[in-house]
PAZAPA-4460 file (N, C-alpha, C; in steps of 0.05 Angstrom, whole numbers, plus 32768, in hexadecimal, padded with zeros to 4 digits):
% residues 217
    n_x    n_y    n_z   ca_x   ca_y   ca_z    c_x    c_y    c_z   seq   type   mol
   8010   7FE8   8000   8000   8000   8000   8011   8019   8000     1      M     A
   8029   8017   7FF5   803B   802E   7FF4   8038   803D   7FDA     2      R     A
   8034   8057   7FDC   8031   8067   7FC3   804D   806D   7FB7     3      L     A
   8050   8069   7F9D   806A   806D   7F90   806F   808A   7F89     4      P     A
   8068   809D   7F9B   806B   80B9   7F94   8088   80C1   7F90     5      I     A
   8099   80B9   7FA3   80B5   80C0   7FA1   80C2   80B4   7F88     6      L     A
   80BB   809B   7F82   80C6   808E   7F6A   80BE   809D   7F51     7      S     A
   80A4   80A5   7F50   809A   80B3   7F38   80A8   80CE   7F35     8      A     A
   80AD   80DB   7F4B   80BB   80F5   7F4A   80D7   80F2   7F40     9      A     A
   80E5   80DD   7F4A   8101   80D8   7F41   8101   80D2   7F23    10      L     A
   80ED   80C2   7F1A   80EC   80BB   7EFE   80E8   80D4   7EED    11      A     A
   80D7   80E6   7EF6   80D2   80FE   7EE7   80EB   8110   7EE5    12      A     A
   80FA   8111   7EFA   8113   8121   7EFA   8127   8115   7EE6    13      I     A
   8129   80FB   7EE7   813C   80ED   7ED5   8136   80F2   7EB8    14      C     A
   811B   80F3   7EB1   8113   80F7   7E96   811A   8113   7E8B    15      L     A
   811E   8126   7E9D   8124   8141   7E95   8142   8146   7E91    16      T     A
   8152   8133   7E98   816F   8135   7E96   8179   8128   7E7C    17      V     A
   8189   8135   7E6C   8193   8128   7E54   81A0   810D   7E5A    18      P     A
   819D   80FB   7E48   81A7   80DF   7E4C   81C5   80DF   7E52    19      A     A
   81D3   80F1   7E44   81F0   80F0   7E47   81F9   80FA   7E63    20      T     A
   81E7   8109   7E71   81EE   8115   7E8B   81E4   8104   7EA2    21      A     A
   81D5   80EF   7E9C   81CA   80DF   7EB2   81E0   80CF   7EBF    22      Q     A
   81DE   80CC   7ED9   81F0   80BC   7EE9   81E1   80A4   7EF4    23      K     A
   81EF   808E   7EF5   81E3   8075   7F00   81E3   8077   7F1E    24      V     A
   81CB   8073   7F2A   81C9   8073   7F47   81C3   8056   7F50    25      Q     A
   81D0   804D   7F65   81CE   8032   7F6E   81BF   8031   7F88    26      V     A
   81AA   8021   7F89   819A   801D   7FA2   819A   7FFF   7FA8    27      F     A
   818D   7FF8   7FBE   818A   7FDC   7FC5   819E   7FD4   7FDA    28      G     A
   81A9   7FBC   7FD7   81BB   7FB1   7FEC   81AF   7F98   7FF8    29      G     A
   81BC   7F8F   800E   81B3   7F77   801B   819B   7F7D   802D    30      D     A
   8186   7F6E   802A   816E   7F71   803B   8163   7F55   8042    31      T     A
   8152   7F55   8056   8144   7F3D   805E   8127   7F3F   8053    32      Q     A
   811D   7F29   8049   8102   7F29   803E   80F2   7F13   804C    33      R     A
   80D8   7F18   8050   80C7   7F05   805C   80C0   7EEF   8048    34      A     A
   80BB   7ED7   8051   80B7   7EC1   803F   80A2   7EAE   804C    35      D     A
   808E   7EA6   803C   807A   7E93   8046   8076   7E7E   8030    36      S     A
   8076   7E64   8039   8074   7E4E   8026   805F   7E3A   802F    37      S     A
   8054   7E2C   801C   8045   7E14   8020   8050   7DFE   800F    38      L     A
   8058   7DE7   801A   8061   7DD0   800B   8050   7DB8   8013    39      V     A
   8044   7DAC   8000   8031   7D96   8006   803B   7D7C   7FF8    40      L     A
   803A   7D66   8006   8040   7D4C   7FFB   8029   7D39   8001    41      F     A
   8023   7D28   7FED   800F   7D14   7FF1   8016   7CFB   7FE1    42      G     A
   8005   7CE7   7FE2   800A   7CCE   7FD4   800D   7CD2   7FB6    43      A     A
   7FFE   7CE5   7FAB   7FFE   7CE9   7F8E   8001   7D07   7F87    44      D     A
   800C   7D17   7F98   800F   7D33   7F92   8026   7D40   7FA1    45      M     A
   8030   7D56   7F96   8045   7D66   7FA3   8041   7D83   7F99    46      M     A
   8042   7D96   7FAB   803E   7DB2   7FA3   804E   7DC5   7FB5    47      A     A
   8057   7DDB   7FA9   8065   7DEF   7FB8   805C   7E0B   7FB1    48      G     A
   8056   7E1C   7FC5   804D   7E37   7FC1   805D   7E49   7FD3    49      I     A
   8064   7E61   7FC9   8076   7E73   7FD8   8070   7E90   7FD1    50      N     A
   8072   7EA1   7FE6   8071   7EBE   7FE1   8088   7ECB   7FF1    51      I     A
   8096   7EDD   7FE5   80AD   7EEA   7FF1   80AB   7F08   7FED    52      T     A
   80B0   7F18   8002   80AC   7F35   7FFF   80BC   7F45   8013    53      H     A
   80C1   7F5E   800C   80CD   7F71   801F   80B8   7F7A   8033    54      G     A
   80C1   7F87   8049   80AF   7F8D   805E   80B0   7FAB   8066    55      Q     A
   80A0   7FBB   8059   809E   7FD8   8060   8093   7FDB   807C    56      P     A
   809A   7FF1   8089   8090   7FF7   80A4   8076   8006   80A3    57      I     A
   8063   7FFE   80B4   8049   800C   80B5   804B   8027   80C3    58      W     A
   803C   803A   80B8   8039   8054   80C5   801B   805A   80C8    59      K     A
   8014   8065   80DF   7FF7   8069   80E6   7FE9   8079   80D1    60      D     A
   7FF7   808C   80C4   7FE9   809D   80B0   7FE0   808D   8097    61      E     A
   7FEA   8075   8093   7FE2   8065   807C   7FC4   805E   807D    62      Y     A
   7FB9   805D   8095   7F9C   8056   8097   7F8A   806A   808A    63      S     A
   7F94   8083   8087   7F84   8098   807B   7F8A   809B   805D    64      G     A
   7F98   8088   8051   7FA1   808B   8035   7F93   8078   8022    65      M     A
   7F7E   8069   802C   7F72   8055   801B   7F65   8061   8002    66      F     A
   7F59   8079   8004   7F4D   8085   7FED   7F61   808B   7FD7    67      D     A
   7F7A   8091   7FDF   7F8F   8098   7FCC   7F99   807F   7FBC    68      K     A
   7F92   8068   7FC6   7F9B   804F   7FB9   7F88   8047   7FA2    69      L     A
   7F6F   8052   7FA2   7F5B   8048   7F90   7F62   804D   7F72    70      K     A
   7F5C   8039   7F62   7F60   803B   7F45   7F7D   8039   7F3C    71      G     A
   7F8E   802E   7F4D   7FAB   802C   7F46   7FB6   8010   7F4E    72      K     A
   7FCD   800A   7F43   7FDC   7FF2   7F4A   7FF6   7FFB   7F58    73      T     A
   7FFC   7FF1   7F6F   8011   7FFC   7F80   8027   7FE6   7F85    74      H     A
   803F   7FF0   7F8B   8054   7FDE   7F94   804B   7FD0   7FAD    75      R     A
   8051   7FB6   7FAF   8049   7FA7   7FC7   8063   7F9E   7FD5    76      L     A
   8065   7FA4   7FEE   807C   7F9C   7FFD   8091   7FB2   7FFD    77      G     A
   80AA   7FAB   7FFA   80C0   7FBE   7FFC   80D7   7FB5   7FE9    78      K     A
   80E6   7FC9   7FDF   80FC   7FC3   7FCC   80F2   7FB6   7FB3    79      N     A
   80FF   7FA1   7FAA   80F7   7F94   7F91   80DD   7F85   7F95    80      L     A
   80D4   7F78   7F7F   80B9   7F6C   7F7E   80B4   7F58   7F95    81      W     A
   809B   7F58   7F9E   8091   7F41   7FAC   808F   7F2B   7F97    82      T     A
   8097   7F12   7F9E   8097   7EFC   7F8B   8085   7EE6   7F95    83      T     A
   8078   7ED8   7F82   8066   7EC2   7F89   806C   7EAB   7F76    84      F     A
   806E   7E93   7F81   8073   7E7B   7F71   805F   7E65   7F79    85      M     A
   8056   7E56   7F65   8046   7E3F   7F6A   804C   7E29   7F56    86      T     A
   804F   7E11   7F5F   8055   7DFA   7F4D   803B   7DEC   7F44    87      S     A
   8024   7DF6   7F4D   800B   7DE8   7F47   7FF5   7DFD   7F43    88      T     A
   7FE0   7DF7   7F35   7FCA   7E0A   7F33   7FBE   7E0F   7F4F    89      P     A
   7FB8   7E28   7F55   7FAB   7E2F   7F6E   7F96   7E44   7F68    90      I     A
   7F86   7E4B   7F7C   7F74   7E62   7F79   7F78   7E73   7F92    91      S     A
   7F78   7E8D   7F8E   7F79   7EA1   7FA3   7F60   7EB2   7FA0    92      I     A
   7F50   7EB2   7FB5   7F37   7EC2   7FB3   7F25   7EB9   7F9D    93      G     A
   7F27   7E9F   7F96   7F16   7E94   7F80   7F21   7E98   7F64    94      G     A
   7F38   7EA5   7F61   7F44   7EA9   7F47   7F5B   7E96   7F43    95      T     A
   7F5C   7E88   7F2C   7F70   7E74   7F27   7F8B   7E81   7F21    96      K     A
   7FA0   7E76   7F2D   7FBB   7E7E   7F27   7FCA   7E65   7F1C    97      V     A
   7FD4   7E67   7F04   7FE1   7E51   7EF7   7FFD   7E4D   7F03    98      R     A
   8009   7E35   7F01   8024   7E31   7F0B   8038   7E44   7EFD    99      P     A
   804A   7E4E   7F0D   805E   7E61   7F03   8069   7E73   7F18   100      G     A
   807A   7E86   7F0F   8086   7E9A   7F20   807B   7EB5   7F18   101      S     A
   8073   7EC5   7F2C   8067   7EDF   7F27   8074   7EF5   7F38   102      Y     A
   8073   7F0D   7F2D   8078   7F25   7F3E   805C   7F30   7F45   103      V     A
   805A   7F3C   7F5D   8040   7F43   7F67   803F   7F60   7F70   104      V     A
   8029   7F6E   7F69   8023   7F89   7F72   8008   7F88   7F7F   105      A     A
   8000   7F9F   7F8A   7FE6   7FA2   7F98   7FD4   7FB4   7F88   106      L     A
   7FBE   7FAA   7F7F   7FAB   7FB9   7F6F   7F93   7FC2   7F80   107      K     A
   7F8B   7FDB   7F7C   7F73   7FE5   7F8A   7F61   7FF1   7F75   108      C     A
   7F49   7FE7   7F71   7F37   7FF1   7F5C   7F2A   800B   7F65   109      D     A
   7F19   8016   7F54   7F0C   802F   7F59   7EFA   802E   7F71   110      D     A
   7EF0   8016   7F77   7EDE   8012   7F8E   7EED   800D   7FA8   111      A     A
   7F07   800B   7FA7   7F17   8006   7FBF   7F1B   7FE9   7FC5   112      G     A
   7F15   7FD7   7FB2   7F19   7FBB   7FB7   7F35   7FB3   7FAE   113      K     A
   7F43   7FA3   7FBF   7F5F   7F9C   7FBB   7F61   7F81   7FAE   114      F     A
   7F78   7F7D   7F9F   7F7F   7F64   7F93   7F9D   7F62   7F91   115      S     A
   7FA6   7F49   7F8E   7FC2   7F45   7F86   7FC4   7F46   7F68   116      L     A
   7FD5   7F56   7F5D   7FD9   7F58   7F40   7FF3   7F49   7F3A   117      A     A
   7FF1   7F33   7F2C   8007   7F21   7F27   800F   7F21   7F0A   118      M     A
   802A   7F24   7F05   8035   7F24   7EEA   804A   7F0F   7EE8   119      L     A
   804A   7F00   7ED2   805E   7EEB   7ECE   807A   7EF7   7ED2   120      N     A
   808A   7EEB   7EE3   80A4   7EF6   7EEB   80B7   7EF8   7ED4   121      A     A
   80B8   7EE3   7EC2   80C9   7EE4   7EAB   80C2   7EFB   7E98   122      N     A
   80A8   7EFF   7E94   809F   7F15   7E83   80A7   7F30   7E8F   123      K     A
   80A4   7F33   7EA9   80AB   7F4C   7EB7   80C9   7F52   7EB4   124      A     A
   80DA   7F3D   7EB7   80F6   7F41   7EB6   80FF   7F47   7E99   125      M     A
   80F4   7F39   7E86   80FB   7F3E   7E6A   80F4   7F5A   7E61   126      R     A
   80DE   7F64   7E6B   80D5   7F7F   7E63   80E0   7F95   7E76   127      Q     A
   80F0   7F8D   7E8A   80FC   7FA1   7E9B   80E8   7FAF   7EAD   128      G     A
   80D2   7FA1   7EB4   80BD   7FAD   7EC5   80C5   7FAB   7EE2   129      I     A
   80C6   7FC2   7EEF   80CE   7FC4   7F0B   80B7   7FD2   7F1B   130      L     A
   80B6   7FCE   7F36   80A0   7FD8   7F45   80A2   7FF5   7F4E   131      P     A
   80B7   8003   7F46   80BC   801E   7F51   80AE   8034   7F42   132      F     A
   80A5   802F   7F2A   809A   8043   7F19   807C   803E   7F16   133      V     A
   806D   8053   7F0D   8050   804F   7F09   8049   8037   7EF8   134      P     A
   8034   8029   7EFE   802D   8010   7EF0   8025   8015   7ED3   135      N     A
   8032   8007   7EC1   802B   8008   7EA4   8027   7FEC   7E99   136      T     A
   8026   7FD8   7EAB   8024   7FBD   7EA2   8009   7FB1   7EA9   137      W     A
   8001   7F9C   7E9A   7FE8   7F8F   7E9E   7FED   7F74   7EAD   138      K     A
   7FE0   7F6F   7EC4   7FE5   7F56   7ED2   7FDB   7F3E   7EC3   139      P     A
   7FE8   7F27   7EC7   7FDE   7F0E   7EBB   7FC7   7F03   7ECB   140      D     A
   7FC6   7F08   7EE4   7FB0   7EFF   7EF5   7FAC   7F12   7F0C   141      V     A
   7F93   7F16   7F14   7F8B   7F28   7F2A   7F7A   7F18   7F3D   142      V     A
   7F84   7F15   7F56   7F76   7F05   7F6A   7F6A   7F17   7F7F   143      T     A
   7F50   7F16   7F83   7F43   7F29   7F96   7F4B   7F23   7FB3   144      P     A
   7F4C   7F38   7FC3   7F52   7F37   7FE0   7F3C   7F44   7FEF   145      L     A
   7F38   7F3C   8008   7F24   7F48   8019   7F33   7F5B   802D   146      K     A
   7F2A   7F74   802E   7F36   7F87   8041   7F28   7F85   805C   147      L     A
   7F38   7F80   8071   7F2D   7F7E   808C   7F39   7F95   809D   148      N     A
   7F2A   7FAA   80A0   7F34   7FC2   80AD   7F35   7FBD   80CB   149      L     A
   7F4C   7FC6   80D7   7F4F   7FC5   80F5   7F49   7FA9   8100   150      N     A
   7F52   7F94   80F2   7F4C   7F79   80FA   7F62   7F6C   810A   151      S     A
   7F7A   7F78   810B   7F90   7F6C   8119   7F8F   7F73   8137   152      S     A
   7F94   7F60   8148   7F94   7F65   8165   7FAB   7F77   816C   153      K     A
   7FC1   7F74   815F   7FD8   7F85   8162   7FE2   7F8F   8147   154      E     A
   7FE9   7FA9   8146   7FF2   7FB4   812C   800B   7FA6   8123   155      S     A
   800C   7F9F   8109   8023   7F91   80FD   8035   7FA6   80F2   156      V     A
   804C   7FAA   80FE   805F   7FBF   80F6   806B   7FB9   80DA   157      S     A
   8075   7FA1   80D6   8081   7F9A   80BC   806C   7F8A   80AC   158      K     A
   8068   7F92   8093   8055   7F84   8082   805B   7F66   8081   159      M     A
   8047   7F55   8084   804B   7F38   8084   8036   7F2A   8074   160      L     A
   803F   7F1A   8061   802D   7F0A   8050   8032   7EED   8057   161      M     A
   801C   7EDE   805A   801E   7EC2   8063   800B   7EB0   8052   162      T     A
   8015   7E98   804E   8005   7E83   8041   8000   7E6E   8057   163      L     A
   7FE7   7E65   805A   7FE0   7E51   806E   7FCD   7E3D   8062   164      R     A
   7FD0   7E24   806B   7FBE   7E0E   8063   7FAC   7E07   807B   165      S     A
   7F95   7DFD   8075   7F83   7DF4   808B   7F8A   7DD8   8094   166      N     A
   7F8A   7DD4   80AE   7F92   7DBA   80B9   7F7F   7DA4   80B0   167      K     A
   7F65   7DAA   80B0   7F52   7D95   80A9   7F52   7D8F   808B   168      K     A
   7F58   7DA3   807B   7F59   7DA0   805E   7F71   7DAF   8053   169      D     A
   7F88   7DA3   8052   7FA1   7DB1   8049   7FA0   7DBB   802C   170      P     A
   7F8D   7DB2   801D   7F8A   7DBC   8001   7F7C   7DD7   8000   171      M     A
   7F74   7DE1   8017   7F69   7DFC   8018   7F78   7E0B   802D   172      T     A
   7F76   7E26   802C   7F85   7E36   8040   7F7F   7E53   803C   173      G     A
   7F93   7E64   8041   7F8E   7E81   8040   7FA8   7E90   8039   174      S     A
   7FA4   7EA7   802D   7FB9   7EBB   802A   7FB2   7ED3   803B   175      F     A
   7FC6   7EDE   8049   7FC1   7EF5   805A   7FD8   7F09   8057   176      T     A
   7FD0   7F22   8053   7FE3   7F38   8053   7FDC   7F49   806B   177      L     A
   7FEE   7F4B   807F   7FE9   7F5A   8097   7FFC   7F72   8098   178      A     A
   7FF1   7F8A   809D   8001   7FA2   809F   7FF2   7FB6   80B0   179      W     A
   8000   7FC0   80C5   7FF2   7FD2   80D8   7FDB   7FC3   80E5   180      G     A
   7FC4   7FD0   80E8   7FAD   7FC2   80F5   7F9B   7FB4   80E1   181      P     A
   7FA2   7FB4   80C7   7F91   7FAA   80B2   7F9C   7F90   80A6   182      H     A
   7F8A   7F81   8099   7F93   7F6A   808A   7F84   7F69   806F   183      T     A
   7F91   7F5C   805C   7F85   7F54   8043   7F86   7F36   8041   184      L     A
   7F70   7F29   803C   7F6F   7F0C   803D   7F61   7F00   8025   185      T     A
   7F66   7EE7   8020   7F59   7ED8   800A   7F5A   7EBA   8010   186      A     A
   7F46   7EAC   8008   7F46   7E8F   800A   7F5A   7E84   7FF5   187      D     A
   7F67   7E6E   7FFD   7F7B   7E61   7FEC   7F72   7E44   7FE7   188      L     A
   7F73   7E3C   7FCE   7F6C   7E20   7FC7   7F82   7E15   7FB5   189      K     A
   7F8B   7DFD   7FBC   7FA0   7DEF   7FAD   7F93   7DDA   7F9B   190      I     A
   7F97   7DDC   7F81   7F8A   7DCB   7F6E   7F9E   7DB9   7F61   191      M     A
   7FA4   7DA3   7F6E   7FB8   7D90   7F64   7FA9   7D78   7F59   192      V     A
   7FAD   7D72   7F3F   7FA0   7D5B   7F33   7FB0   7D42   7F3A   193      A     A
   7FA2   7D2C   7F40   7FAF   7D13   7F47   7FBE   7D09   7F2E   194      A     A
   7FD4   7CFD   7F32   7FE4   7CF1   7F1C   7FD4   7CDB   7F0F   195      K     A
   7FD5   7CDA   7EF5   7FC8   7CC5   7EE6   7FD9   7CAC   7EE7   196      K     A
   7FD0   7C98   7EF7   7FDF   7C80   7EFA   7FD2   7C69   7EEA   197      M     A
   7FE1   7C58   7EDD   7FD6   7C41   7ED0   7FCE   7C2C   7EE4   198      K     A
   7FB7   7C21   7EE0   7FAD   7C0C   7EF2   7FBE   7BF3   7EEF   199      K     A
   7FC1   7BE6   7F05   7FD2   7BCE   7F05   7FC7   7BB9   7EF2   200      K     A
   7FAC   7BB7   7EF0   7FA0   7BA3   7EDF   7FA6   7BA9   7EC2   201      A     A
   7FA5   7BC3   7EBA   7FAB   7BCA   7E9F   7FC9   7BC5   7E99   202      E     A
   7FDA   7BCB   7EAC   7FF7   7BC6   7EA9   7FFC   7BA9   7EA5   203      H     A
   7FF0   7B98   7EB6   7FF3   7B7B   7EB4   7FE8   7B71   7E99   204      D     A
   7FD2   7B7D   7E91   7FC6   7B74   7E78   7FD8   7B79   7E60   205      G     A
   7FE5   7B91   7E60   7FF7   7B98   7E4A   800E   7B84   7E49   206      E     A
   801A   7B7E   7E60   8030   7B6B   7E61   8027   7B4F   7E5A   207      H     A
   800E   7B49   7E61   8004   7B2E   7E5B   8001   7B2B   7E3D   208      G     A
   7FF8   7B40   7E2F   7FF6   7B3F   7E12   8011   7B3B   7E05   209      D     A
   8025   7B49   7E0F   803F   7B47   7E04   804A   7B2B   7E07   210      E     A
   8045   7B1F   7E1E   804F   7B04   7E23   8041   7AF1   7E10   211      K     A
   8027   7AF6   7E0B   8018   7AE4   7DF9   8023   7AE5   7DDD   212      G     A
   802A   7AFD   7DD4   8035   7B00   7DB9   804F   7AF2   7DB6   213      E     A
   8061   7AF6   7DCA   807B   7AE8   7DC9   8078   7ACA   7DCB   214      H     A
   8064   7AC1   7DDC   8060   7AA5   7DDF   8056   7A98   7DC5   215      G     A
   8047   7AA6   7DB5   803C   7A9B   7D9C   8053   7A97   7D88   216      G     A
   8068   7AA7   7D8B   807E   7AA3   7D78   808F   7A8B   7D80   217      K     A
***
């Protein structure tokens, strides 16, 4: 929920300077990022899901900025992209996400409803798309989130995104983004198709036919 005002201003300044006079500025460095994963194993399935992100610090004045977020797609997290990977089809908030690696931003529509805006990571890197400048890209998938105002018992200082599975049904679970006193949540569903295994009877039958053919010779 961070507005890229400073980044936009810096970009505007750079555009007014002749290319030959521009100097390369270096930012970044070593940082710690939050990471949440789900890894599932079963008799006929295996799946891995992960989200990794930087952790901006909450400020109380952010609670009064929700209207400013409407109708825009914003950087999510801190520093470089929030990244999301899944090895299996899943759904977040009822929207299907195909297997792959994605970079993720936060979308807020004109009505103030939030979503994860996900773009294929390879596509983003090939096109040089970074989260610091105003959004000019179209997401590959948009997964709706539910805004829960003042729902946290204790204010979450560092933004935290988590993936959780249900104990009774591990193929279902939840995604939660907690920051300050608010959360954004969505139901998570893991859609792993069982491996197509040949029945032993069919396997034996095939080998039986082969034996019969060789025996006739």
